[in-house]
ModelCIF file with pLDDT and N, C-alpha, C, O atoms, coordinates in Angstrom:
data_MODEL
#
_entry.id   MODEL 
#
_entity.id                         1 
_entity.type                       polymer 
_entity.pdbx_number_of_molecules   1 
#
_entity_poly.entity_id                      1 
_entity_poly.type                           'polypeptide(L)' 
_entity_poly.nstd_linkage                   no 
_entity_poly.nstd_monomer                   no 
_entity_poly.pdbx_seq_one_letter_code       MDNAADIAFNGWPERLYVLSEEGRIAYQGGKGPYGFDLEELDTFLDAYLVAR 
_entity_poly.pdbx_seq_one_letter_code_can   MDNAADIAFNGWPERLYVLSEEGRIAYQGGKGPYGFDLEELDTFLDAYLVAR 
_entity_poly.pdbx_strand_id                 A 
#
loop_
_entity_poly_seq.entity_id 
_entity_poly_seq.num 
_entity_poly_seq.mon_id 
_entity_poly_seq.hetero 
1 1  MET n 
1 2  ASP n 
1 3  ASN n 
1 4  ALA n 
1 5  ALA n 
1 6  ASP n 
1 7  ILE n 
1 8  ALA n 
1 9  PHE n 
1 10 ASN n 
1 11 GLY n 
1 12 TRP n 
1 13 PRO n 
1 14 GLU n 
1 15 ARG n 
1 16 LEU n 
1 17 TYR n 
1 18 VAL n 
1 19 LEU n 
1 20 SER n 
1 21 GLU n 
1 22 GLU n 
1 23 GLY n 
1 24 ARG n 
1 25 ILE n 
1 26 ALA n 
1 27 TYR n 
1 28 GLN n 
1 29 GLY n 
1 30 GLY n 
1 31 LYS n 
1 32 GLY n 
1 33 PRO n 
1 34 TYR n 
1 35 GLY n 
1 36 PHE n 
1 37 ASP n 
1 38 LEU n 
1 39 GLU n 
1 40 GLU n 
1 41 LEU n 
1 42 ASP n 
1 43 THR n 
1 44 PHE n 
1 45 LEU n 
1 46 ASP n 
1 47 ALA n 
1 48 TYR n 
1 49 LEU n 
1 50 VAL n 
1 51 ALA n 
1 52 ARG n 
#
_struct_asym.id          A 
_struct_asym.entity_id   1 
#
loop_
_ma_qa_metric.id 
_ma_qa_metric.mode 
_ma_qa_metric.name 
_ma_qa_metric.software_group_id 
_ma_qa_metric.type 
1 global pLDDT . pLDDT 
2 local  pLDDT . pLDDT 
#
_ma_qa_metric_global.metric_id      1 
_ma_qa_metric_global.metric_value   87.58 
_ma_qa_metric_global.model_id       1 
_ma_qa_metric_global.ordinal_id     1 
#
loop_
_ma_qa_metric_local.label_asym_id 
_ma_qa_metric_local.label_comp_id 
_ma_qa_metric_local.label_seq_id 
_ma_qa_metric_local.metric_id 
_ma_qa_metric_local.metric_value 
_ma_qa_metric_local.model_id 
_ma_qa_metric_local.ordinal_id 
A MET 1  2 75.00 1 1  
A ASP 2  2 85.00 1 2  
A ASN 3  2 81.00 1 3  
A ALA 4  2 84.00 1 4  
A ALA 5  2 77.00 1 5  
A ASP 6  2 74.00 1 6  
A ILE 7  2 76.00 1 7  
A ALA 8  2 75.00 1 8  
A PHE 9  2 69.00 1 9  
A ASN 10 2 70.00 1 10 
A GLY 11 2 70.00 1 11 
A TRP 12 2 71.00 1 12 
A PRO 13 2 75.00 1 13 
A GLU 14 2 82.00 1 14 
A ARG 15 2 85.00 1 15 
A LEU 16 2 90.00 1 16 
A TYR 17 2 89.00 1 17 
A VAL 18 2 93.00 1 18 
A LEU 19 2 91.00 1 19 
A SER 20 2 92.00 1 20 
A GLU 21 2 91.00 1 21 
A GLU 22 2 93.00 1 22 
A GLY 23 2 91.00 1 23 
A ARG 24 2 92.00 1 24 
A ILE 25 2 91.00 1 25 
A ALA 26 2 95.00 1 26 
A TYR 27 2 95.00 1 27 
A GLN 28 2 92.00 1 28 
A GLY 29 2 92.00 1 29 
A GLY 30 2 90.00 1 30 
A LYS 31 2 87.00 1 31 
A GLY 32 2 82.00 1 32 
A PRO 33 2 80.00 1 33 
A TYR 34 2 86.00 1 34 
A GLY 35 2 87.00 1 35 
A PHE 36 2 90.00 1 36 
A ASP 37 2 95.00 1 37 
A LEU 38 2 94.00 1 38 
A GLU 39 2 96.00 1 39 
A GLU 40 2 97.00 1 40 
A LEU 41 2 97.00 1 41 
A ASP 42 2 97.00 1 42 
A THR 43 2 97.00 1 43 
A PHE 44 2 97.00 1 44 
A LEU 45 2 97.00 1 45 
A ASP 46 2 97.00 1 46 
A ALA 47 2 97.00 1 47 
A TYR 48 2 96.00 1 48 
A LEU 49 2 94.00 1 49 
A VAL 50 2 94.00 1 50 
A ALA 51 2 89.00 1 51 
A ARG 52 2 82.00 1 52 
#
loop_
_atom_site.group_PDB 
_atom_site.id 
_atom_site.type_symbol 
_atom_site.label_atom_id 
_atom_site.label_alt_id 
_atom_site.label_comp_id 
_atom_site.label_asym_id 
_atom_site.label_entity_id 
_atom_site.label_seq_id 
_atom_site.pdbx_PDB_ins_code 
_atom_site.Cartn_x 
_atom_site.Cartn_y 
_atom_site.Cartn_z 
_atom_site.occupancy 
_atom_site.B_iso_or_equiv 
_atom_site.pdbx_formal_charge 
_atom_site.auth_seq_id 
_atom_site.auth_comp_id 
_atom_site.auth_asym_id 
_atom_site.auth_atom_id 
_atom_site.pdbx_PDB_model_num 
ATOM 1   N N  . MET A 1 1  ? 99.655  126.152 165.030 1.00 75.00 ? 1  MET A N  1 
ATOM 2   C CA . MET A 1 1  ? 100.210 125.552 163.832 1.00 75.00 ? 1  MET A CA 1 
ATOM 3   C C  . MET A 1 1  ? 101.526 126.294 163.500 1.00 75.00 ? 1  MET A C  1 
ATOM 4   O O  . MET A 1 1  ? 101.639 127.512 163.636 1.00 75.00 ? 1  MET A O  1 
ATOM 5   N N  . ASP A 1 2  ? 102.489 125.505 163.067 1.00 85.00 ? 2  ASP A N  1 
ATOM 6   C CA . ASP A 1 2  ? 103.790 126.104 162.728 1.00 85.00 ? 2  ASP A CA 1 
ATOM 7   C C  . ASP A 1 2  ? 104.051 126.120 161.201 1.00 85.00 ? 2  ASP A C  1 
ATOM 8   O O  . ASP A 1 2  ? 105.100 126.590 160.761 1.00 85.00 ? 2  ASP A O  1 
ATOM 9   N N  . ASN A 1 3  ? 103.074 125.594 160.382 1.00 81.00 ? 3  ASN A N  1 
ATOM 10  C CA . ASN A 1 3  ? 103.213 125.589 158.962 1.00 81.00 ? 3  ASN A CA 1 
ATOM 11  C C  . ASN A 1 3  ? 104.433 124.823 158.461 1.00 81.00 ? 3  ASN A C  1 
ATOM 12  O O  . ASN A 1 3  ? 105.043 125.206 157.463 1.00 81.00 ? 3  ASN A O  1 
ATOM 13  N N  . ALA A 1 4  ? 104.783 123.759 159.140 1.00 84.00 ? 4  ALA A N  1 
ATOM 14  C CA . ALA A 1 4  ? 105.983 122.969 158.783 1.00 84.00 ? 4  ALA A CA 1 
ATOM 15  C C  . ALA A 1 4  ? 105.880 122.407 157.342 1.00 84.00 ? 4  ALA A C  1 
ATOM 16  O O  . ALA A 1 4  ? 106.854 122.419 156.591 1.00 84.00 ? 4  ALA A O  1 
ATOM 17  N N  . ALA A 1 5  ? 104.701 121.926 156.987 1.00 77.00 ? 5  ALA A N  1 
ATOM 18  C CA . ALA A 1 5  ? 104.551 121.353 155.640 1.00 77.00 ? 5  ALA A CA 1 
ATOM 19  C C  . ALA A 1 5  ? 104.657 122.452 154.585 1.00 77.00 ? 5  ALA A C  1 
ATOM 20  O O  . ALA A 1 5  ? 105.258 122.238 153.533 1.00 77.00 ? 5  ALA A O  1 
ATOM 21  N N  . ASP A 1 6  ? 104.093 123.601 154.846 1.00 74.00 ? 6  ASP A N  1 
ATOM 22  C CA . ASP A 1 6  ? 104.215 124.708 153.883 1.00 74.00 ? 6  ASP A CA 1 
ATOM 23  C C  . ASP A 1 6  ? 105.644 125.141 153.723 1.00 74.00 ? 6  ASP A C  1 
ATOM 24  O O  . ASP A 1 6  ? 106.082 125.441 152.612 1.00 74.00 ? 6  ASP A O  1 
ATOM 25  N N  . ILE A 1 7  ? 106.386 125.180 154.821 1.00 76.00 ? 7  ILE A N  1 
ATOM 26  C CA . ILE A 1 7  ? 107.798 125.613 154.767 1.00 76.00 ? 7  ILE A CA 1 
ATOM 27  C C  . ILE A 1 7  ? 108.607 124.534 154.016 1.00 76.00 ? 7  ILE A C  1 
ATOM 28  O O  . ILE A 1 7  ? 109.441 124.863 153.173 1.00 76.00 ? 7  ILE A O  1 
ATOM 29  N N  . ALA A 1 8  ? 108.364 123.269 154.320 1.00 75.00 ? 8  ALA A N  1 
ATOM 30  C CA . ALA A 1 8  ? 109.170 122.184 153.733 1.00 75.00 ? 8  ALA A CA 1 
ATOM 31  C C  . ALA A 1 8  ? 108.874 122.015 152.242 1.00 75.00 ? 8  ALA A C  1 
ATOM 32  O O  . ALA A 1 8  ? 109.782 121.684 151.480 1.00 75.00 ? 8  ALA A O  1 
ATOM 33  N N  . PHE A 1 9  ? 107.628 122.232 151.803 1.00 69.00 ? 9  PHE A N  1 
ATOM 34  C CA . PHE A 1 9  ? 107.275 121.939 150.416 1.00 69.00 ? 9  PHE A CA 1 
ATOM 35  C C  . PHE A 1 9  ? 106.808 123.197 149.698 1.00 69.00 ? 9  PHE A C  1 
ATOM 36  O O  . PHE A 1 9  ? 106.034 123.123 148.744 1.00 69.00 ? 9  PHE A O  1 
ATOM 37  N N  . ASN A 1 10 ? 107.260 124.308 150.140 1.00 70.00 ? 10 ASN A N  1 
ATOM 38  C CA . ASN A 1 10 ? 106.852 125.569 149.533 1.00 70.00 ? 10 ASN A CA 1 
ATOM 39  C C  . ASN A 1 10 ? 107.095 125.549 148.029 1.00 70.00 ? 10 ASN A C  1 
ATOM 40  O O  . ASN A 1 10 ? 108.179 125.191 147.570 1.00 70.00 ? 10 ASN A O  1 
ATOM 41  N N  . GLY A 1 11 ? 106.089 125.931 147.279 1.00 70.00 ? 11 GLY A N  1 
ATOM 42  C CA . GLY A 1 11 ? 106.156 125.955 145.840 1.00 70.00 ? 11 GLY A CA 1 
ATOM 43  C C  . GLY A 1 11 ? 106.557 127.287 145.273 1.00 70.00 ? 11 GLY A C  1 
ATOM 44  O O  . GLY A 1 11 ? 106.148 127.633 144.165 1.00 70.00 ? 11 GLY A O  1 
ATOM 45  N N  . TRP A 1 12 ? 107.343 128.041 145.999 1.00 71.00 ? 12 TRP A N  1 
ATOM 46  C CA . TRP A 1 12 ? 107.729 129.387 145.546 1.00 71.00 ? 12 TRP A CA 1 
ATOM 47  C C  . TRP A 1 12 ? 109.176 129.328 145.101 1.00 71.00 ? 12 TRP A C  1 
ATOM 48  O O  . TRP A 1 12 ? 109.970 128.728 145.825 1.00 71.00 ? 12 TRP A O  1 
ATOM 49  N N  . PRO A 1 13 ? 109.582 129.874 144.018 1.00 75.00 ? 13 PRO A N  1 
ATOM 50  C CA . PRO A 1 13 ? 108.689 130.485 143.033 1.00 75.00 ? 13 PRO A CA 1 
ATOM 51  C C  . PRO A 1 13 ? 108.056 129.420 142.118 1.00 75.00 ? 13 PRO A C  1 
ATOM 52  O O  . PRO A 1 13 ? 108.658 128.385 141.832 1.00 75.00 ? 13 PRO A O  1 
ATOM 53  N N  . GLU A 1 14 ? 106.884 129.694 141.694 1.00 82.00 ? 14 GLU A N  1 
ATOM 54  C CA . GLU A 1 14 ? 106.222 128.748 140.753 1.00 82.00 ? 14 GLU A CA 1 
ATOM 55  C C  . GLU A 1 14 ? 106.946 128.840 139.392 1.00 82.00 ? 14 GLU A C  1 
ATOM 56  O O  . GLU A 1 14 ? 107.438 129.906 139.021 1.00 82.00 ? 14 GLU A O  1 
ATOM 57  N N  . ARG A 1 15 ? 107.004 127.775 138.691 1.00 85.00 ? 15 ARG A N  1 
ATOM 58  C CA . ARG A 1 15 ? 107.623 127.734 137.357 1.00 85.00 ? 15 ARG A CA 1 
ATOM 59  C C  . ARG A 1 15 ? 106.831 126.736 136.510 1.00 85.00 ? 15 ARG A C  1 
ATOM 60  O O  . ARG A 1 15 ? 106.162 125.832 137.012 1.00 85.00 ? 15 ARG A O  1 
ATOM 61  N N  . LEU A 1 16 ? 106.944 126.951 135.208 1.00 90.00 ? 16 LEU A N  1 
ATOM 62  C CA . LEU A 1 16 ? 106.396 125.968 134.224 1.00 90.00 ? 16 LEU A CA 1 
ATOM 63  C C  . LEU A 1 16 ? 107.602 125.168 133.740 1.00 90.00 ? 16 LEU A C  1 
ATOM 64  O O  . LEU A 1 16 ? 108.641 125.733 133.397 1.00 90.00 ? 16 LEU A O  1 
ATOM 65  N N  . TYR A 1 17 ? 107.449 123.855 133.717 1.00 89.00 ? 17 TYR A N  1 
ATOM 66  C CA . TYR A 1 17 ? 108.482 122.954 133.264 1.00 89.00 ? 17 TYR A CA 1 
ATOM 67  C C  . TYR A 1 17 ? 107.956 122.005 132.206 1.00 89.00 ? 17 TYR A C  1 
ATOM 68  O O  . TYR A 1 17 ? 106.779 121.644 132.214 1.00 89.00 ? 17 TYR A O  1 
ATOM 69  N N  . VAL A 1 18 ? 108.838 121.597 131.286 1.00 93.00 ? 18 VAL A N  1 
ATOM 70  C CA . VAL A 1 18 ? 108.568 120.527 130.363 1.00 93.00 ? 18 VAL A CA 1 
ATOM 71  C C  . VAL A 1 18 ? 109.720 119.516 130.581 1.00 93.00 ? 18 VAL A C  1 
ATOM 72  O O  . VAL A 1 18 ? 110.893 119.883 130.518 1.00 93.00 ? 18 VAL A O  1 
ATOM 73  N N  . LEU A 1 19 ? 109.374 118.267 130.832 1.00 91.00 ? 19 LEU A N  1 
ATOM 74  C CA . LEU A 1 19 ? 110.386 117.219 131.002 1.00 91.00 ? 19 LEU A CA 1 
ATOM 75  C C  . LEU A 1 19 ? 110.490 116.358 129.780 1.00 91.00 ? 19 LEU A C  1 
ATOM 76  O O  . LEU A 1 19 ? 109.491 116.075 129.120 1.00 91.00 ? 19 LEU A O  1 
ATOM 77  N N  . SER A 1 20 ? 111.664 115.950 129.482 1.00 92.00 ? 20 SER A N  1 
ATOM 78  C CA . SER A 1 20 ? 111.879 115.068 128.331 1.00 92.00 ? 20 SER A CA 1 
ATOM 79  C C  . SER A 1 20 ? 111.526 113.629 128.759 1.00 92.00 ? 20 SER A C  1 
ATOM 80  O O  . SER A 1 20 ? 111.310 113.340 129.936 1.00 92.00 ? 20 SER A O  1 
ATOM 81  N N  . GLU A 1 21 ? 111.478 112.764 127.772 1.00 91.00 ? 21 GLU A N  1 
ATOM 82  C CA . GLU A 1 21 ? 111.164 111.335 128.104 1.00 91.00 ? 21 GLU A CA 1 
ATOM 83  C C  . GLU A 1 21 ? 112.205 110.730 129.006 1.00 91.00 ? 21 GLU A C  1 
ATOM 84  O O  . GLU A 1 21 ? 111.929 109.775 129.733 1.00 91.00 ? 21 GLU A O  1 
ATOM 85  N N  . GLU A 1 22 ? 113.398 111.276 128.965 1.00 93.00 ? 22 GLU A N  1 
ATOM 86  C CA . GLU A 1 22 ? 114.507 110.798 129.807 1.00 93.00 ? 22 GLU A CA 1 
ATOM 87  C C  . GLU A 1 22 ? 114.411 111.362 131.266 1.00 93.00 ? 22 GLU A C  1 
ATOM 88  O O  . GLU A 1 22 ? 115.176 110.970 132.147 1.00 93.00 ? 22 GLU A O  1 
ATOM 89  N N  . GLY A 1 23 ? 113.470 112.268 131.474 1.00 91.00 ? 23 GLY A N  1 
ATOM 90  C CA . GLY A 1 23 ? 113.293 112.887 132.776 1.00 91.00 ? 23 GLY A CA 1 
ATOM 91  C C  . GLY A 1 23 ? 114.160 114.095 133.016 1.00 91.00 ? 23 GLY A C  1 
ATOM 92  O O  . GLY A 1 23 ? 114.307 114.549 134.151 1.00 91.00 ? 23 GLY A O  1 
ATOM 93  N N  . ARG A 1 24 ? 114.736 114.620 131.948 1.00 92.00 ? 24 ARG A N  1 
ATOM 94  C CA . ARG A 1 24 ? 115.515 115.852 132.050 1.00 92.00 ? 24 ARG A CA 1 
ATOM 95  C C  . ARG A 1 24 ? 114.664 117.088 131.787 1.00 92.00 ? 24 ARG A C  1 
ATOM 96  O O  . ARG A 1 24 ? 113.649 117.001 131.096 1.00 92.00 ? 24 ARG A O  1 
ATOM 97  N N  . ILE A 1 25 ? 115.051 118.206 132.312 1.00 91.00 ? 25 ILE A N  1 
ATOM 98  C CA . ILE A 1 25 ? 114.338 119.415 132.078 1.00 91.00 ? 25 ILE A CA 1 
ATOM 99  C C  . ILE A 1 25 ? 114.637 119.891 130.687 1.00 91.00 ? 25 ILE A C  1 
ATOM 100 O O  . ILE A 1 25 ? 115.784 120.190 130.353 1.00 91.00 ? 25 ILE A O  1 
ATOM 101 N N  . ALA A 1 26 ? 113.566 119.967 129.840 1.00 95.00 ? 26 ALA A N  1 
ATOM 102 C CA . ALA A 1 26 ? 113.710 120.432 128.464 1.00 95.00 ? 26 ALA A CA 1 
ATOM 103 C C  . ALA A 1 26 ? 113.370 121.895 128.361 1.00 95.00 ? 26 ALA A C  1 
ATOM 104 O O  . ALA A 1 26 ? 113.872 122.590 127.478 1.00 95.00 ? 26 ALA A O  1 
ATOM 105 N N  . TYR A 1 27 ? 112.520 122.375 129.253 1.00 95.00 ? 27 TYR A N  1 
ATOM 106 C CA . TYR A 1 27 ? 112.106 123.769 129.285 1.00 95.00 ? 27 TYR A CA 1 
ATOM 107 C C  . TYR A 1 27 ? 111.838 124.171 130.745 1.00 95.00 ? 27 TYR A C  1 
ATOM 108 O O  . TYR A 1 27 ? 111.189 123.445 131.499 1.00 95.00 ? 27 TYR A O  1 
ATOM 109 N N  . GLN A 1 28 ? 112.355 125.345 131.115 1.00 92.00 ? 28 GLN A N  1 
ATOM 110 C CA . GLN A 1 28 ? 112.100 125.948 132.411 1.00 92.00 ? 28 GLN A CA 1 
ATOM 111 C C  . GLN A 1 28 ? 111.684 127.369 132.202 1.00 92.00 ? 28 GLN A C  1 
ATOM 112 O O  . GLN A 1 28 ? 112.465 128.190 131.722 1.00 92.00 ? 28 GLN A O  1 
ATOM 113 N N  . GLY A 1 29 ? 110.443 127.674 132.561 1.00 92.00 ? 29 GLY A N  1 
ATOM 114 C CA . GLY A 1 29 ? 109.970 129.051 132.400 1.00 92.00 ? 29 GLY A CA 1 
ATOM 115 C C  . GLY A 1 29 ? 110.458 129.988 133.467 1.00 92.00 ? 29 GLY A C  1 
ATOM 116 O O  . GLY A 1 29 ? 111.178 129.580 134.378 1.00 92.00 ? 29 GLY A O  1 
ATOM 117 N N  . GLY A 1 30 ? 110.080 131.218 133.367 1.00 90.00 ? 30 GLY A N  1 
ATOM 118 C CA . GLY A 1 30 ? 110.465 132.234 134.360 1.00 90.00 ? 30 GLY A CA 1 
ATOM 119 C C  . GLY A 1 30 ? 109.740 132.037 135.648 1.00 90.00 ? 30 GLY A C  1 
ATOM 120 O O  . GLY A 1 30 ? 108.777 131.275 135.723 1.00 90.00 ? 30 GLY A O  1 
ATOM 121 N N  . LYS A 1 31 ? 110.204 132.733 136.684 1.00 87.00 ? 31 LYS A N  1 
ATOM 122 C CA . LYS A 1 31 ? 109.562 132.678 137.982 1.00 87.00 ? 31 LYS A CA 1 
ATOM 123 C C  . LYS A 1 31 ? 108.165 133.257 137.917 1.00 87.00 ? 31 LYS A C  1 
ATOM 124 O O  . LYS A 1 31 ? 107.954 134.375 137.446 1.00 87.00 ? 31 LYS A O  1 
ATOM 125 N N  . GLY A 1 32 ? 107.194 132.451 138.412 1.00 82.00 ? 32 GLY A N  1 
ATOM 126 C CA . GLY A 1 32 ? 105.831 132.858 138.325 1.00 82.00 ? 32 GLY A CA 1 
ATOM 127 C C  . GLY A 1 32 ? 105.365 133.557 139.595 1.00 82.00 ? 32 GLY A C  1 
ATOM 128 O O  . GLY A 1 32 ? 106.066 133.607 140.606 1.00 82.00 ? 32 GLY A O  1 
ATOM 129 N N  . PRO A 1 33 ? 104.194 134.076 139.504 1.00 80.00 ? 33 PRO A N  1 
ATOM 130 C CA . PRO A 1 33 ? 103.279 133.964 138.372 1.00 80.00 ? 33 PRO A CA 1 
ATOM 131 C C  . PRO A 1 33 ? 103.558 135.058 137.360 1.00 80.00 ? 33 PRO A C  1 
ATOM 132 O O  . PRO A 1 33 ? 103.042 134.995 136.243 1.00 80.00 ? 33 PRO A O  1 
ATOM 133 N N  . TYR A 1 34 ? 104.360 136.067 137.710 1.00 86.00 ? 34 TYR A N  1 
ATOM 134 C CA . TYR A 1 34 ? 104.533 137.184 136.772 1.00 86.00 ? 34 TYR A CA 1 
ATOM 135 C C  . TYR A 1 34 ? 105.512 136.856 135.646 1.00 86.00 ? 34 TYR A C  1 
ATOM 136 O O  . TYR A 1 34 ? 105.485 137.512 134.605 1.00 86.00 ? 34 TYR A O  1 
ATOM 137 N N  . GLY A 1 35 ? 106.346 135.890 135.824 1.00 87.00 ? 35 GLY A N  1 
ATOM 138 C CA . GLY A 1 35 ? 107.338 135.494 134.808 1.00 87.00 ? 35 GLY A CA 1 
ATOM 139 C C  . GLY A 1 35 ? 106.820 134.468 133.843 1.00 87.00 ? 35 GLY A C  1 
ATOM 140 O O  . GLY A 1 35 ? 107.547 134.063 132.936 1.00 87.00 ? 35 GLY A O  1 
ATOM 141 N N  . PHE A 1 36 ? 105.586 134.029 134.000 1.00 90.00 ? 36 PHE A N  1 
ATOM 142 C CA . PHE A 1 36 ? 105.038 133.031 133.090 1.00 90.00 ? 36 PHE A CA 1 
ATOM 143 C C  . PHE A 1 36 ? 104.907 133.681 131.695 1.00 90.00 ? 36 PHE A C  1 
ATOM 144 O O  . PHE A 1 36 ? 104.373 134.780 131.551 1.00 90.00 ? 36 PHE A O  1 
ATOM 145 N N  . ASP A 1 37 ? 105.409 132.968 130.686 1.00 95.00 ? 37 ASP A N  1 
ATOM 146 C CA . ASP A 1 37 ? 105.265 133.430 129.292 1.00 95.00 ? 37 ASP A CA 1 
ATOM 147 C C  . ASP A 1 37 ? 104.671 132.282 128.517 1.00 95.00 ? 37 ASP A C  1 
ATOM 148 O O  . ASP A 1 37 ? 105.397 131.431 128.003 1.00 95.00 ? 37 ASP A O  1 
ATOM 149 N N  . LEU A 1 38 ? 103.355 132.250 128.429 1.00 94.00 ? 38 LEU A N  1 
ATOM 150 C CA . LEU A 1 38 ? 102.684 131.138 127.793 1.00 94.00 ? 38 LEU A CA 1 
ATOM 151 C C  . LEU A 1 38 ? 102.927 131.125 126.295 1.00 94.00 ? 38 LEU A C  1 
ATOM 152 O O  . LEU A 1 38 ? 102.894 130.045 125.706 1.00 94.00 ? 38 LEU A O  1 
ATOM 153 N N  . GLU A 1 39 ? 103.166 132.233 125.652 1.00 96.00 ? 39 GLU A N  1 
ATOM 154 C CA . GLU A 1 39 ? 103.503 132.298 124.238 1.00 96.00 ? 39 GLU A CA 1 
ATOM 155 C C  . GLU A 1 39 ? 104.868 131.612 123.990 1.00 96.00 ? 39 GLU A C  1 
ATOM 156 O O  . GLU A 1 39 ? 105.037 130.859 123.031 1.00 96.00 ? 39 GLU A O  1 
ATOM 157 N N  . GLU A 1 40 ? 105.832 131.899 124.888 1.00 97.00 ? 40 GLU A N  1 
ATOM 158 C CA . GLU A 1 40 ? 107.117 131.261 124.790 1.00 97.00 ? 40 GLU A CA 1 
ATOM 159 C C  . GLU A 1 40 ? 107.020 129.776 124.969 1.00 97.00 ? 40 GLU A C  1 
ATOM 160 O O  . GLU A 1 40 ? 107.655 129.026 124.227 1.00 97.00 ? 40 GLU A O  1 
ATOM 161 N N  . LEU A 1 41 ? 106.233 129.316 125.946 1.00 97.00 ? 41 LEU A N  1 
ATOM 162 C CA . LEU A 1 41 ? 106.026 127.910 126.162 1.00 97.00 ? 41 LEU A CA 1 
ATOM 163 C C  . LEU A 1 41 ? 105.393 127.248 124.939 1.00 97.00 ? 41 LEU A C  1 
ATOM 164 O O  . LEU A 1 41 ? 105.807 126.168 124.517 1.00 97.00 ? 41 LEU A O  1 
ATOM 165 N N  . ASP A 1 42 ? 104.383 127.916 124.378 1.00 97.00 ? 42 ASP A N  1 
ATOM 166 C CA . ASP A 1 42 ? 103.689 127.360 123.183 1.00 97.00 ? 42 ASP A CA 1 
ATOM 167 C C  . ASP A 1 42 ? 104.682 127.236 122.032 1.00 97.00 ? 42 ASP A C  1 
ATOM 168 O O  . ASP A 1 42 ? 104.701 126.215 121.344 1.00 97.00 ? 42 ASP A O  1 
ATOM 169 N N  . THR A 1 43 ? 105.496 128.244 121.815 1.00 97.00 ? 43 THR A N  1 
ATOM 170 C CA . THR A 1 43 ? 106.490 128.207 120.759 1.00 97.00 ? 43 THR A CA 1 
ATOM 171 C C  . THR A 1 43 ? 107.501 127.077 120.987 1.00 97.00 ? 43 THR A C  1 
ATOM 172 O O  . THR A 1 43 ? 107.865 126.369 120.049 1.00 97.00 ? 43 THR A O  1 
ATOM 173 N N  . PHE A 1 44 ? 107.954 126.912 122.243 1.00 97.00 ? 44 PHE A N  1 
ATOM 174 C CA . PHE A 1 44 ? 108.864 125.827 122.555 1.00 97.00 ? 44 PHE A CA 1 
ATOM 175 C C  . PHE A 1 44 ? 108.229 124.486 122.279 1.00 97.00 ? 44 PHE A C  1 
ATOM 176 O O  . PHE A 1 44 ? 108.855 123.623 121.664 1.00 97.00 ? 44 PHE A O  1 
ATOM 177 N N  . LEU A 1 45 ? 106.990 124.289 122.724 1.00 97.00 ? 45 LEU A N  1 
ATOM 178 C CA . LEU A 1 45 ? 106.296 123.028 122.516 1.00 97.00 ? 45 LEU A CA 1 
ATOM 179 C C  . LEU A 1 45 ? 106.126 122.678 121.054 1.00 97.00 ? 45 LEU A C  1 
ATOM 180 O O  . LEU A 1 45 ? 106.319 121.533 120.646 1.00 97.00 ? 45 LEU A O  1 
ATOM 181 N N  . ASP A 1 46 ? 105.759 123.693 120.262 1.00 97.00 ? 46 ASP A N  1 
ATOM 182 C CA . ASP A 1 46 ? 105.618 123.473 118.842 1.00 97.00 ? 46 ASP A CA 1 
ATOM 183 C C  . ASP A 1 46 ? 106.918 122.938 118.256 1.00 97.00 ? 46 ASP A C  1 
ATOM 184 O O  . ASP A 1 46 ? 106.914 121.925 117.557 1.00 97.00 ? 46 ASP A O  1 
ATOM 185 N N  . ALA A 1 47 ? 108.033 123.616 118.538 1.00 97.00 ? 47 ALA A N  1 
ATOM 186 C CA . ALA A 1 47 ? 109.337 123.187 118.003 1.00 97.00 ? 47 ALA A CA 1 
ATOM 187 C C  . ALA A 1 47 ? 109.793 121.854 118.588 1.00 97.00 ? 47 ALA A C  1 
ATOM 188 O O  . ALA A 1 47 ? 110.326 120.999 117.880 1.00 97.00 ? 47 ALA A O  1 
ATOM 189 N N  . TYR A 1 48 ? 109.585 121.696 119.841 1.00 96.00 ? 48 TYR A N  1 
ATOM 190 C CA . TYR A 1 48 ? 110.036 120.454 120.539 1.00 96.00 ? 48 TYR A CA 1 
ATOM 191 C C  . TYR A 1 48 ? 109.288 119.231 120.018 1.00 96.00 ? 48 TYR A C  1 
ATOM 192 O O  . TYR A 1 48 ? 109.899 118.183 119.810 1.00 96.00 ? 48 TYR A O  1 
ATOM 193 N N  . LEU A 1 49 ? 107.990 119.345 119.805 1.00 94.00 ? 49 LEU A N  1 
ATOM 194 C CA . LEU A 1 49 ? 107.218 118.220 119.340 1.00 94.00 ? 49 LEU A CA 1 
ATOM 195 C C  . LEU A 1 49 ? 107.474 117.904 117.887 1.00 94.00 ? 49 LEU A C  1 
ATOM 196 O O  . LEU A 1 49 ? 107.412 116.739 117.494 1.00 94.00 ? 49 LEU A O  1 
ATOM 197 N N  . VAL A 1 50 ? 107.755 118.895 117.083 1.00 94.00 ? 50 VAL A N  1 
ATOM 198 C CA . VAL A 1 50 ? 108.096 118.663 115.688 1.00 94.00 ? 50 VAL A CA 1 
ATOM 199 C C  . VAL A 1 50 ? 109.425 117.972 115.555 1.00 94.00 ? 50 VAL A C  1 
ATOM 200 O O  . VAL A 1 50 ? 109.603 117.096 114.709 1.00 94.00 ? 50 VAL A O  1 
ATOM 201 N N  . ALA A 1 51 ? 110.372 118.373 116.404 1.00 89.00 ? 51 ALA A N  1 
ATOM 202 C CA . ALA A 1 51 ? 111.734 117.818 116.366 1.00 89.00 ? 51 ALA A CA 1 
ATOM 203 C C  . ALA A 1 51 ? 111.732 116.369 116.798 1.00 89.00 ? 51 ALA A C  1 
ATOM 204 O O  . ALA A 1 51 ? 112.647 115.632 116.431 1.00 89.00 ? 51 ALA A O  1 
ATOM 205 N N  . ARG A 1 52 ? 110.773 115.937 117.539 1.00 82.00 ? 52 ARG A N  1 
ATOM 206 C CA . ARG A 1 52 ? 110.731 114.561 118.034 1.00 82.00 ? 52 ARG A CA 1 
ATOM 207 C C  . ARG A 1 52 ? 110.175 113.698 116.998 1.00 82.00 ? 52 ARG A C  1 
ATOM 208 O O  . ARG A 1 52 ? 110.048 112.491 117.202 1.00 82.00 ? 52 ARG A O  1 
#
């Protein structure tokens, strides 16, 4: 096996994203898994959903 699928579709680095209804990136988190900041994401979602 040459791992062609893994190389082509590698999910590194992992990130957390929120997309707007228009399909644009509204939030991009840090590089995971160590850069994930769930409190930051929660704060963003609270403000984003209220603003909508």
